[in-house]
N, C-alpha and C positions, 0 to 999 in steps of 0.2 A: 146885896153885898158880894163883892168880887172875892173869890177864894184865892188863897196863896197856892203855889205848887204843892206844898206839903199837905195842905188841907184837901186839895184835889186827889192826891195820891191815896189819902186815907178814906176816900169815899167808896171804894170798892171797884169792881171790874168795869162797870159802866155807870154813867151819870146821866141825868136828864138833860135833854137839849136845852131846855129853859127851866130855871134860870142859870144853872151851873155852867154849861158849856158856852151858851150864848154870851153871857156876861164876861166870861173869861177871855173871849176874843174881842170884846168891846161892841158886840151887836145888840140891838134891841130885840124884843120878843118877836115882832113881826118880821124883821129882817132874818133872824135866826131860822124861823120856820120856813120862810120863803127860800132861803139858801138850801135848807134840808130838802125841800120838795123839788127844787130844780137842779140839785146835785152840785151846788157850788160852795157848800159849807166846806171849810178847809180840811176837815178830817171826815172819814166815812161816818155816816149816820145810820143807825139801825132802827128799823120800824118794827116794833114789837106790839102787836095789837094796835091800839090807838096811840101808843106812846112812842116818842122819838128819843133815842138814847145814843150816847157817844161812848166809845171805848176810852176809858180814862187814860190808859197808857198812850194812845194816839194823841190825845189833847195835850198831855204833859210833854210829849216829845215835840210837838209843834211849838208850845210856849217856851220850851227850854232853848230853842234856837237850833241853828244848823250844827251838825257835828263835823268837825274838821278831821276827815279820815287820815290825812297826811300827818297830823299831830299825834294820832293814836299809834300809827304804824312805826 
């Protein structure tokens, strides 16, 4: 089940690479872990023991789209 941005934000500071982060970017399990291992996952991945985790705020920022700095200024 793909989570909404609001659901992702409520998950805490970090979320598991799979299924939460992987599914959020449309990647399958194998692809998500391969990207994490070769450094091509679109946001930084933390390796904590045997677990792979993603900082929730980084993923939410990615999924929210680019920020137009000129529009803010």
